[in-house]
PDB file of N, CA, C and O in Angstrom:
ATOM      1  N   MET A   1     -24.281   4.114 -44.952  1.00  0.00           N
ATOM      2  CA  MET A   1     -25.217   5.162 -45.312  1.00  0.00           C
ATOM      3  C   MET A   1     -25.466   6.030 -44.103  1.00  0.00           C
ATOM      4  O   MET A   1     -25.611   5.532 -42.986  1.00  0.00           O
ATOM      5  N   ASN A   2     -25.516   7.319 -44.324  1.00  0.00           N
ATOM      6  CA  ASN A   2     -25.721   8.272 -43.259  1.00  0.00           C
ATOM      7  C   ASN A   2     -27.213   8.541 -43.070  1.00  0.00           C
ATOM      8  O   ASN A   2     -27.810   9.339 -43.793  1.00  0.00           O
ATOM      9  N   VAL A   3     -27.819   7.842 -42.058  1.00  0.00           N
ATOM     10  CA  VAL A   3     -29.252   7.931 -41.823  1.00  0.00           C
ATOM     11  C   VAL A   3     -29.505   9.042 -40.823  1.00  0.00           C
ATOM     12  O   VAL A   3     -28.875   9.083 -39.767  1.00  0.00           O
ATOM     13  N   THR A   4     -30.413   9.935 -41.141  1.00  0.00           N
ATOM     14  CA  THR A   4     -30.773  11.072 -40.262  1.00  0.00           C
ATOM     15  C   THR A   4     -31.803  10.625 -39.226  1.00  0.00           C
ATOM     16  O   THR A   4     -31.709  10.968 -38.047  1.00  0.00           O
ATOM     17  N   LYS A   5     -32.788   9.853 -39.689  1.00  0.00           N
ATOM     18  CA  LYS A   5     -33.896   9.425 -38.801  1.00  0.00           C
ATOM     19  C   LYS A   5     -34.334   8.057 -39.221  1.00  0.00           C
ATOM     20  O   LYS A   5     -34.268   7.702 -40.398  1.00  0.00           O
ATOM     21  N   THR A   6     -34.802   7.254 -38.218  1.00  0.00           N
ATOM     22  CA  THR A   6     -35.308   5.934 -38.479  1.00  0.00           C
ATOM     23  C   THR A   6     -36.760   5.860 -38.033  1.00  0.00           C
ATOM     24  O   THR A   6     -37.105   6.289 -36.932  1.00  0.00           O
ATOM     25  N   LEU A   7     -37.605   5.316 -38.894  1.00  0.00           N
ATOM     26  CA  LEU A   7     -39.036   5.174 -38.621  1.00  0.00           C
ATOM     27  C   LEU A   7     -39.371   3.698 -38.471  1.00  0.00           C
ATOM     28  O   LEU A   7     -39.097   2.916 -39.382  1.00  0.00           O
ATOM     29  N   ASP A   8     -39.947   3.300 -37.364  1.00  0.00           N
ATOM     30  CA  ASP A   8     -40.380   1.922 -37.156  1.00  0.00           C
ATOM     31  C   ASP A   8     -41.858   1.844 -37.428  1.00  0.00           C
ATOM     32  O   ASP A   8     -42.688   2.238 -36.608  1.00  0.00           O
ATOM     33  N   ALA A   9     -42.177   1.314 -38.626  1.00  0.00           N
ATOM     34  CA  ALA A   9     -43.592   1.122 -39.011  1.00  0.00           C
ATOM     35  C   ALA A   9     -43.953  -0.366 -39.057  1.00  0.00           C
ATOM     36  O   ALA A   9     -44.877  -0.774 -39.761  1.00  0.00           O
ATOM     37  N   THR A  10     -43.204  -1.162 -38.294  1.00  0.00           N
ATOM     38  CA  THR A  10     -43.476  -2.632 -38.283  1.00  0.00           C
ATOM     39  C   THR A  10     -44.787  -2.841 -37.588  1.00  0.00           C
ATOM     40  O   THR A  10     -45.114  -2.145 -36.627  1.00  0.00           O
ATOM     41  N   GLY A  11     -45.557  -3.822 -38.085  1.00  0.00           N
ATOM     42  CA  GLY A  11     -46.851  -4.151 -37.483  1.00  0.00           C
ATOM     43  C   GLY A  11     -47.999  -3.269 -37.960  1.00  0.00           C
ATOM     44  O   GLY A  11     -49.158  -3.509 -37.622  1.00  0.00           O
ATOM     45  N   LEU A  12     -47.672  -2.255 -38.741  1.00  0.00           N
ATOM     46  CA  LEU A  12     -48.727  -1.360 -39.255  1.00  0.00           C
ATOM     47  C   LEU A  12     -49.203  -1.788 -40.613  1.00  0.00           C
ATOM     48  O   LEU A  12     -48.405  -2.186 -41.461  1.00  0.00           O
ATOM     49  N   ALA A  13     -50.513  -1.709 -40.831  1.00  0.00           N
ATOM     50  CA  ALA A  13     -51.069  -2.082 -42.114  1.00  0.00           C
ATOM     51  C   ALA A  13     -51.261  -0.823 -42.974  1.00  0.00           C
ATOM     52  O   ALA A  13     -51.326   0.291 -42.453  1.00  0.00           O
ATOM     53  N   CYS A  14     -51.348  -1.012 -44.275  1.00  0.00           N
ATOM     54  CA  CYS A  14     -51.602   0.038 -45.212  1.00  0.00           C
ATOM     55  C   CYS A  14     -52.873   0.800 -44.799  1.00  0.00           C
ATOM     56  O   CYS A  14     -53.863   0.159 -44.447  1.00  0.00           O
ATOM     57  N   PRO A  15     -52.883   2.083 -44.828  1.00  0.00           N
ATOM     58  CA  PRO A  15     -51.916   3.023 -45.384  1.00  0.00           C
ATOM     59  C   PRO A  15     -50.976   3.614 -44.317  1.00  0.00           C
ATOM     60  O   PRO A  15     -50.270   4.580 -44.604  1.00  0.00           O
ATOM     61  N   MET A  16     -50.952   3.064 -43.112  1.00  0.00           N
ATOM     62  CA  MET A  16     -50.207   3.708 -42.017  1.00  0.00           C
ATOM     63  C   MET A  16     -48.687   3.867 -42.270  1.00  0.00           C
ATOM     64  O   MET A  16     -48.134   4.891 -41.867  1.00  0.00           O
ATOM     65  N   PRO A  17     -47.977   2.902 -42.922  1.00  0.00           N
ATOM     66  CA  PRO A  17     -46.556   3.157 -43.168  1.00  0.00           C
ATOM     67  C   PRO A  17     -46.331   4.417 -44.038  1.00  0.00           C
ATOM     68  O   PRO A  17     -45.354   5.137 -43.832  1.00  0.00           O
ATOM     69  N   ILE A  18     -47.214   4.678 -44.992  1.00  0.00           N
ATOM     70  CA  ILE A  18     -47.082   5.874 -45.822  1.00  0.00           C
ATOM     71  C   ILE A  18     -47.407   7.127 -44.998  1.00  0.00           C
ATOM     72  O   ILE A  18     -46.715   8.141 -45.090  1.00  0.00           O
ATOM     73  N   VAL A  19     -48.456   7.041 -44.203  1.00  0.00           N
ATOM     74  CA  VAL A  19     -48.868   8.193 -43.368  1.00  0.00           C
ATOM     75  C   VAL A  19     -47.731   8.565 -42.445  1.00  0.00           C
ATOM     76  O   VAL A  19     -47.394   9.742 -42.320  1.00  0.00           O
ATOM     77  N   LYS A  20     -47.128   7.571 -41.790  1.00  0.00           N
ATOM     78  CA  LYS A  20     -46.034   7.825 -40.849  1.00  0.00           C
ATOM     79  C   LYS A  20     -44.787   8.311 -41.555  1.00  0.00           C
ATOM     80  O   LYS A  20     -44.042   9.132 -41.020  1.00  0.00           O
ATOM     81  N   THR A  21     -44.556   7.799 -42.775  1.00  0.00           N
ATOM     82  CA  THR A  21     -43.402   8.253 -43.561  1.00  0.00           C
ATOM     83  C   THR A  21     -43.537   9.717 -43.931  1.00  0.00           C
ATOM     84  O   THR A  21     -42.586  10.487 -43.799  1.00  0.00           O
ATOM     85  N   LYS A  22     -44.735  10.106 -44.400  1.00  0.00           N
ATOM     86  CA  LYS A  22     -44.962  11.518 -44.746  1.00  0.00           C
ATOM     87  C   LYS A  22     -44.682  12.433 -43.574  1.00  0.00           C
ATOM     88  O   LYS A  22     -44.055  13.482 -43.717  1.00  0.00           O
ATOM     89  N   LYS A  23     -45.157  12.018 -42.415  1.00  0.00           N
ATOM     90  CA  LYS A  23     -44.980  12.847 -41.185  1.00  0.00           C
ATOM     91  C   LYS A  23     -43.483  12.905 -40.832  1.00  0.00           C
ATOM     92  O   LYS A  23     -42.977  13.976 -40.496  1.00  0.00           O
ATOM     93  N   ALA A  24     -42.777  11.779 -40.901  1.00  0.00           N
ATOM     94  CA  ALA A  24     -41.344  11.758 -40.551  1.00  0.00           C
ATOM     95  C   ALA A  24     -40.527  12.551 -41.498  1.00  0.00           C
ATOM     96  O   ALA A  24     -39.511  13.121 -41.100  1.00  0.00           O
ATOM     97  N   MET A  25     -40.931  12.620 -42.774  1.00  0.00           N
ATOM     98  CA  MET A  25     -40.175  13.379 -43.778  1.00  0.00           C
ATOM     99  C   MET A  25     -40.204  14.866 -43.485  1.00  0.00           C
ATOM    100  O   MET A  25     -39.293  15.596 -43.874  1.00  0.00           O
ATOM    101  N   LYS A  26     -41.260  15.326 -42.791  1.00  0.00           N
ATOM    102  CA  LYS A  26     -41.360  16.732 -42.446  1.00  0.00           C
ATOM    103  C   LYS A  26     -40.320  17.136 -41.383  1.00  0.00           C
ATOM    104  O   LYS A  26     -40.011  18.317 -41.223  1.00  0.00           O
ATOM    105  N   ASP A  27     -39.795  16.153 -40.673  1.00  0.00           N
ATOM    106  CA  ASP A  27     -38.835  16.415 -39.604  1.00  0.00           C
ATOM    107  C   ASP A  27     -37.396  16.422 -40.041  1.00  0.00           C
ATOM    108  O   ASP A  27     -36.509  16.708 -39.236  1.00  0.00           O
ATOM    109  N   ILE A  28     -37.134  16.110 -41.313  1.00  0.00           N
ATOM    110  CA  ILE A  28     -35.767  16.122 -41.825  1.00  0.00           C
ATOM    111  C   ILE A  28     -35.625  17.150 -42.959  1.00  0.00           C
ATOM    112  O   ILE A  28     -36.607  17.599 -43.550  1.00  0.00           O
ATOM    113  N   GLU A  29     -34.383  17.494 -43.229  1.00  0.00           N
ATOM    114  CA  GLU A  29     -34.066  18.481 -44.281  1.00  0.00           C
ATOM    115  C   GLU A  29     -33.835  17.808 -45.613  1.00  0.00           C
ATOM    116  O   GLU A  29     -33.550  16.611 -45.668  1.00  0.00           O
ATOM    117  N   ALA A  30     -33.960  18.589 -46.720  1.00  0.00           N
ATOM    118  CA  ALA A  30     -33.664  18.120 -48.049  1.00  0.00           C
ATOM    119  C   ALA A  30     -32.261  17.544 -48.082  1.00  0.00           C
ATOM    120  O   ALA A  30     -31.326  18.144 -47.553  1.00  0.00           O
ATOM    121  N   GLY A  31     -32.111  16.364 -48.710  1.00  0.00           N
ATOM    122  CA  GLY A  31     -30.787  15.736 -48.838  1.00  0.00           C
ATOM    123  C   GLY A  31     -30.515  14.751 -47.705  1.00  0.00           C
ATOM    124  O   GLY A  31     -29.584  13.951 -47.805  1.00  0.00           O
ATOM    125  N   GLU A  32     -31.291  14.788 -46.646  1.00  0.00           N
ATOM    126  CA  GLU A  32     -31.112  13.852 -45.529  1.00  0.00           C
ATOM    127  C   GLU A  32     -31.863  12.561 -45.831  1.00  0.00           C
ATOM    128  O   GLU A  32     -32.751  12.525 -46.682  1.00  0.00           O
ATOM    129  N   VAL A  33     -31.484  11.487 -45.107  1.00  0.00           N
ATOM    130  CA  VAL A  33     -32.014  10.160 -45.384  1.00  0.00           C
ATOM    131  C   VAL A  33     -32.872   9.654 -44.233  1.00  0.00           C
ATOM    132  O   VAL A  33     -32.499   9.730 -43.062  1.00  0.00           O
ATOM    133  N   LEU A  34     -34.052   9.127 -44.619  1.00  0.00           N
ATOM    134  CA  LEU A  34     -34.954   8.502 -43.669  1.00  0.00           C
ATOM    135  C   LEU A  34     -34.942   6.985 -43.925  1.00  0.00           C
ATOM    136  O   LEU A  34     -35.125   6.524 -45.051  1.00  0.00           O
ATOM    137  N   GLU A  35     -34.724   6.243 -42.860  1.00  0.00           N
ATOM    138  CA  GLU A  35     -34.807   4.768 -42.934  1.00  0.00           C
ATOM    139  C   GLU A  35     -36.181   4.356 -42.404  1.00  0.00           C
ATOM    140  O   GLU A  35     -36.581   4.763 -41.313  1.00  0.00           O
ATOM    141  N   ILE A  36     -36.895   3.547 -43.184  1.00  0.00           N
ATOM    142  CA  ILE A  36     -38.221   3.073 -42.782  1.00  0.00           C
ATOM    143  C   ILE A  36     -38.138   1.554 -42.659  1.00  0.00           C
ATOM    144  O   ILE A  36     -37.581   0.880 -43.526  1.00  0.00           O
ATOM    145  N   GLN A  37     -38.700   1.025 -41.572  1.00  0.00           N
ATOM    146  CA  GLN A  37     -38.794  -0.413 -41.395  1.00  0.00           C
ATOM    147  C   GLN A  37     -40.290  -0.728 -41.360  1.00  0.00           C
ATOM    148  O   GLN A  37     -41.038  -0.127 -40.588  1.00  0.00           O
ATOM    149  N   ALA A  38     -40.722  -1.672 -42.199  1.00  0.00           N
ATOM    150  CA  ALA A  38     -42.145  -2.032 -42.264  1.00  0.00           C
ATOM    151  C   ALA A  38     -42.306  -3.530 -42.508  1.00  0.00           C
ATOM    152  O   ALA A  38     -41.428  -4.186 -43.069  1.00  0.00           O
ATOM    153  N   THR A  39     -43.455  -4.051 -42.070  1.00  0.00           N
ATOM    154  CA  THR A  39     -43.745  -5.488 -42.295  1.00  0.00           C
ATOM    155  C   THR A  39     -44.887  -5.698 -43.275  1.00  0.00           C
ATOM    156  O   THR A  39     -45.138  -6.827 -43.696  1.00  0.00           O
ATOM    157  N   ASP A  40     -45.582  -4.627 -43.646  1.00  0.00           N
ATOM    158  CA  ASP A  40     -46.697  -4.703 -44.589  1.00  0.00           C
ATOM    159  C   ASP A  40     -46.159  -4.995 -46.010  1.00  0.00           C
ATOM    160  O   ASP A  40     -45.322  -4.267 -46.545  1.00  0.00           O
ATOM    161  N   GLN A  41     -46.678  -6.090 -46.591  1.00  0.00           N
ATOM    162  CA  GLN A  41     -46.224  -6.497 -47.930  1.00  0.00           C
ATOM    163  C   GLN A  41     -46.442  -5.387 -48.974  1.00  0.00           C
ATOM    164  O   GLN A  41     -45.648  -5.259 -49.906  1.00  0.00           O
ATOM    165  N   GLY A  42     -47.448  -4.630 -48.837  1.00  0.00           N
ATOM    166  CA  GLY A  42     -47.770  -3.558 -49.813  1.00  0.00           C
ATOM    167  C   GLY A  42     -46.831  -2.354 -49.676  1.00  0.00           C
ATOM    168  O   GLY A  42     -46.797  -1.500 -50.563  1.00  0.00           O
ATOM    169  N   ALA A  43     -46.082  -2.274 -48.598  1.00  0.00           N
ATOM    170  CA  ALA A  43     -45.207  -1.128 -48.395  1.00  0.00           C
ATOM    171  C   ALA A  43     -44.184  -0.950 -49.480  1.00  0.00           C
ATOM    172  O   ALA A  43     -43.840   0.181 -49.825  1.00  0.00           O
ATOM    173  N   LYS A  44     -43.685  -2.045 -50.034  1.00  0.00           N
ATOM    174  CA  LYS A  44     -42.658  -1.918 -51.047  1.00  0.00           C
ATOM    175  C   LYS A  44     -43.155  -1.134 -52.266  1.00  0.00           C
ATOM    176  O   LYS A  44     -42.496  -0.197 -52.717  1.00  0.00           O
ATOM    177  N   ALA A  45     -44.309  -1.517 -52.789  1.00  0.00           N
ATOM    178  CA  ALA A  45     -44.852  -0.788 -53.932  1.00  0.00           C
ATOM    179  C   ALA A  45     -45.291   0.618 -53.558  1.00  0.00           C
ATOM    180  O   ALA A  45     -45.077   1.586 -54.287  1.00  0.00           O
ATOM    181  N   ASP A  46     -45.932   0.688 -52.356  1.00  0.00           N
ATOM    182  CA  ASP A  46     -46.459   1.994 -51.904  1.00  0.00           C
ATOM    183  C   ASP A  46     -45.357   3.006 -51.683  1.00  0.00           C
ATOM    184  O   ASP A  46     -45.456   4.139 -52.153  1.00  0.00           O
ATOM    185  N   LEU A  47     -44.302   2.616 -50.974  1.00  0.00           N
ATOM    186  CA  LEU A  47     -43.220   3.581 -50.675  1.00  0.00           C
ATOM    187  C   LEU A  47     -42.401   3.931 -51.933  1.00  0.00           C
ATOM    188  O   LEU A  47     -41.944   5.062 -52.094  1.00  0.00           O
ATOM    189  N   THR A  48     -42.231   2.950 -52.805  1.00  0.00           N
ATOM    190  CA  THR A  48     -41.568   3.248 -54.049  1.00  0.00           C
ATOM    191  C   THR A  48     -42.293   4.282 -54.870  1.00  0.00           C
ATOM    192  O   THR A  48     -41.686   5.233 -55.362  1.00  0.00           O
ATOM    193  N   ALA A  49     -43.602   4.099 -55.022  1.00  0.00           N
ATOM    194  CA  ALA A  49     -44.438   5.038 -55.777  1.00  0.00           C
ATOM    195  C   ALA A  49     -44.503   6.380 -55.088  1.00  0.00           C
ATOM    196  O   ALA A  49     -44.431   7.426 -55.734  1.00  0.00           O
ATOM    197  N   TRP A  50     -44.641   6.349 -53.750  1.00  0.00           N
ATOM    198  CA  TRP A  50     -44.759   7.623 -52.992  1.00  0.00           C
ATOM    199  C   TRP A  50     -43.477   8.437 -53.117  1.00  0.00           C
ATOM    200  O   TRP A  50     -43.529   9.647 -53.332  1.00  0.00           O
ATOM    201  N   ALA A  51     -42.343   7.791 -52.984  1.00  0.00           N
ATOM    202  CA  ALA A  51     -41.057   8.513 -53.065  1.00  0.00           C
ATOM    203  C   ALA A  51     -40.925   9.185 -54.434  1.00  0.00           C
ATOM    204  O   ALA A  51     -40.537  10.350 -54.523  1.00  0.00           O
ATOM    205  N   LYS A  52     -41.248   8.450 -55.492  1.00  0.00           N
ATOM    206  CA  LYS A  52     -41.102   8.969 -56.833  1.00  0.00           C
ATOM    207  C   LYS A  52     -42.048  10.153 -57.071  1.00  0.00           C
ATOM    208  O   LYS A  52     -41.643  11.170 -57.633  1.00  0.00           O
ATOM    209  N   SER A  53     -43.322  10.015 -56.636  1.00  0.00           N
ATOM    210  CA  SER A  53     -44.316  11.068 -56.851  1.00  0.00           C
ATOM    211  C   SER A  53     -44.018  12.305 -55.983  1.00  0.00           C
ATOM    212  O   SER A  53     -44.421  13.418 -56.322  1.00  0.00           O
ATOM    213  N   GLY A  54     -43.320  12.102 -54.877  1.00  0.00           N
ATOM    214  CA  GLY A  54     -43.012  13.218 -54.005  1.00  0.00           C
ATOM    215  C   GLY A  54     -41.692  13.914 -54.294  1.00  0.00           C
ATOM    216  O   GLY A  54     -41.337  14.876 -53.613  1.00  0.00           O
ATOM    217  N   GLY A  55     -40.968  13.442 -55.289  1.00  0.00           N
ATOM    218  CA  GLY A  55     -39.688  14.056 -55.653  1.00  0.00           C
ATOM    219  C   GLY A  55     -38.537  13.604 -54.771  1.00  0.00           C
ATOM    220  O   GLY A  55     -37.501  14.266 -54.708  1.00  0.00           O
ATOM    221  N   HIS A  56     -38.718  12.458 -54.078  1.00  0.00           N
ATOM    222  CA  HIS A  56     -37.674  11.925 -53.197  1.00  0.00           C
ATOM    223  C   HIS A  56     -36.967  10.783 -53.924  1.00  0.00           C
ATOM    224  O   HIS A  56     -37.453  10.300 -54.947  1.00  0.00           O
ATOM    225  N   GLU A  57     -35.845  10.361 -53.407  1.00  0.00           N
ATOM    226  CA  GLU A  57     -35.054   9.319 -54.053  1.00  0.00           C
ATOM    227  C   GLU A  57     -34.997   8.089 -53.182  1.00  0.00           C
ATOM    228  O   GLU A  57     -34.467   8.134 -52.072  1.00  0.00           O
ATOM    229  N   LEU A  58     -35.538   6.989 -53.675  1.00  0.00           N
ATOM    230  CA  LEU A  58     -35.445   5.713 -52.967  1.00  0.00           C
ATOM    231  C   LEU A  58     -34.011   5.174 -53.216  1.00  0.00           C
ATOM    232  O   LEU A  58     -33.693   4.747 -54.326  1.00  0.00           O
ATOM    233  N   LEU A  59     -33.185   5.199 -52.210  1.00  0.00           N
ATOM    234  CA  LEU A  59     -31.790   4.812 -52.354  1.00  0.00           C
ATOM    235  C   LEU A  59     -31.571   3.314 -52.348  1.00  0.00           C
ATOM    236  O   LEU A  59     -30.749   2.784 -53.095  1.00  0.00           O
ATOM    237  N   GLN A  60     -32.325   2.638 -51.486  1.00  0.00           N
ATOM    238  CA  GLN A  60     -32.081   1.194 -51.326  1.00  0.00           C
ATOM    239  C   GLN A  60     -33.274   0.559 -50.644  1.00  0.00           C
ATOM    240  O   GLN A  60     -33.976   1.216 -49.875  1.00  0.00           O
ATOM    241  N   THR A  61     -33.508  -0.716 -50.920  1.00  0.00           N
ATOM    242  CA  THR A  61     -34.509  -1.506 -50.174  1.00  0.00           C
ATOM    243  C   THR A  61     -33.891  -2.859 -49.896  1.00  0.00           C
ATOM    244  O   THR A  61     -33.071  -3.350 -50.671  1.00  0.00           O
ATOM    245  N   GLU A  62     -34.286  -3.454 -48.794  1.00  0.00           N
ATOM    246  CA  GLU A  62     -33.866  -4.832 -48.489  1.00  0.00           C
ATOM    247  C   GLU A  62     -34.908  -5.471 -47.613  1.00  0.00           C
ATOM    248  O   GLU A  62     -35.715  -4.788 -46.983  1.00  0.00           O
ATOM    249  N   GLU A  63     -34.887  -6.794 -47.577  1.00  0.00           N
ATOM    250  CA  GLU A  63     -35.808  -7.552 -46.710  1.00  0.00           C
ATOM    251  C   GLU A  63     -34.961  -8.426 -45.786  1.00  0.00           C
ATOM    252  O   GLU A  63     -34.024  -9.103 -46.210  1.00  0.00           O
ATOM    253  N   ASP A  64     -35.327  -8.383 -44.519  1.00  0.00           N
ATOM    254  CA  ASP A  64     -34.573  -9.192 -43.517  1.00  0.00           C
ATOM    255  C   ASP A  64     -35.598  -9.803 -42.554  1.00  0.00           C
ATOM    256  O   ASP A  64     -36.172  -9.104 -41.720  1.00  0.00           O
ATOM    257  N   ASN A  65     -35.815 -11.098 -42.680  1.00  0.00           N
ATOM    258  CA  ASN A  65     -36.742 -11.848 -41.805  1.00  0.00           C
ATOM    259  C   ASN A  65     -38.138 -11.232 -41.804  1.00  0.00           C
ATOM    260  O   ASN A  65     -38.741 -11.081 -40.741  1.00  0.00           O
ATOM    261  N   GLY A  66     -38.663 -10.874 -42.980  1.00  0.00           N
ATOM    262  CA  GLY A  66     -39.992 -10.345 -43.072  1.00  0.00           C
ATOM    263  C   GLY A  66     -40.126  -8.882 -42.770  1.00  0.00           C
ATOM    264  O   GLY A  66     -41.229  -8.337 -42.830  1.00  0.00           O
ATOM    265  N   VAL A  67     -39.016  -8.221 -42.442  1.00  0.00           N
ATOM    266  CA  VAL A  67     -39.044  -6.772 -42.262  1.00  0.00           C
ATOM    267  C   VAL A  67     -38.421  -6.105 -43.494  1.00  0.00           C
ATOM    268  O   VAL A  67     -37.278  -6.373 -43.865  1.00  0.00           O
ATOM    269  N   PHE A  68     -39.200  -5.244 -44.098  1.00  0.00           N
ATOM    270  CA  PHE A  68     -38.721  -4.515 -45.279  1.00  0.00           C
ATOM    271  C   PHE A  68     -38.072  -3.222 -44.785  1.00  0.00           C
ATOM    272  O   PHE A  68     -38.608  -2.532 -43.918  1.00  0.00           O
ATOM    273  N   LYS A  69     -36.894  -2.908 -45.361  1.00  0.00           N
ATOM    274  CA  LYS A  69     -36.189  -1.686 -44.983  1.00  0.00           C
ATOM    275  C   LYS A  69     -36.041  -0.836 -46.218  1.00  0.00           C
ATOM    276  O   LYS A  69     -35.692  -1.328 -47.291  1.00  0.00           O
ATOM    277  N   PHE A  70     -36.311   0.449 -46.058  1.00  0.00           N
ATOM    278  CA  PHE A  70     -36.231   1.425 -47.157  1.00  0.00           C
ATOM    279  C   PHE A  70     -35.392   2.591 -46.708  1.00  0.00           C
ATOM    280  O   PHE A  70     -35.460   3.013 -45.554  1.00  0.00           O
ATOM    281  N   TRP A  71     -34.605   3.107 -47.617  1.00  0.00           N
ATOM    282  CA  TRP A  71     -33.822   4.318 -47.328  1.00  0.00           C
ATOM    283  C   TRP A  71     -34.224   5.362 -48.386  1.00  0.00           C
ATOM    284  O   TRP A  71     -33.969   5.181 -49.577  1.00  0.00           O
ATOM    285  N   ILE A  72     -34.842   6.430 -47.941  1.00  0.00           N
ATOM    286  CA  ILE A  72     -35.333   7.448 -48.848  1.00  0.00           C
ATOM    287  C   ILE A  72     -34.628   8.763 -48.567  1.00  0.00           C
ATOM    288  O   ILE A  72     -34.590   9.229 -47.428  1.00  0.00           O
ATOM    289  N   LYS A  73     -34.067   9.362 -49.622  1.00  0.00           N
ATOM    290  CA  LYS A  73     -33.403  10.641 -49.507  1.00  0.00           C
ATOM    291  C   LYS A  73     -34.425  11.716 -49.857  1.00  0.00           C
ATOM    292  O   LYS A  73     -35.048  11.680 -50.918  1.00  0.00           O
ATOM    293  N   LYS A  74     -34.586  12.670 -48.945  1.00  0.00           N
ATOM    294  CA  LYS A  74     -35.592  13.736 -49.112  1.00  0.00           C
ATOM    295  C   LYS A  74     -35.197  14.642 -50.251  1.00  0.00           C
ATOM    296  O   LYS A  74     -34.053  15.087 -50.348  1.00  0.00           O
ATOM    297  N   GLY A  75     -36.175  14.915 -51.127  1.00  0.00           N
ATOM    298  CA  GLY A  75     -35.940  15.829 -52.249  1.00  0.00           C
ATOM    299  C   GLY A  75     -36.072  17.266 -51.806  1.00  0.00           C
ATOM    300  O   GLY A  75     -36.365  17.556 -50.646  1.00  0.00           O
ATOM    301  N   GLU A  76     -35.849  18.163 -52.754  1.00  0.00           N
ATOM    302  CA  GLU A  76     -35.856  19.626 -52.473  1.00  0.00           C
ATOM    303  C   GLU A  76     -37.250  20.094 -52.077  1.00  0.00           C
ATOM    304  O   GLU A  76     -37.450  21.278 -51.806  1.00  0.00           O
TER     305      GLU A  76
END
């Protein structure tokens, strides 16, 4: 996957992963991919809902040793 930017939100509690994701999305262009790494359990539901409501595409999620990884493609 061609990742444009990676955001490390590990150790941050809700709502900070979403706040940081919104800010990072402003730094990339439509069609580019942001990778987010978070440890907050709520991030999975939060980022999934946020991506959908913002017109972005959640491409993939995975969990590796308690770290959740998300790949979100920025919408138009």
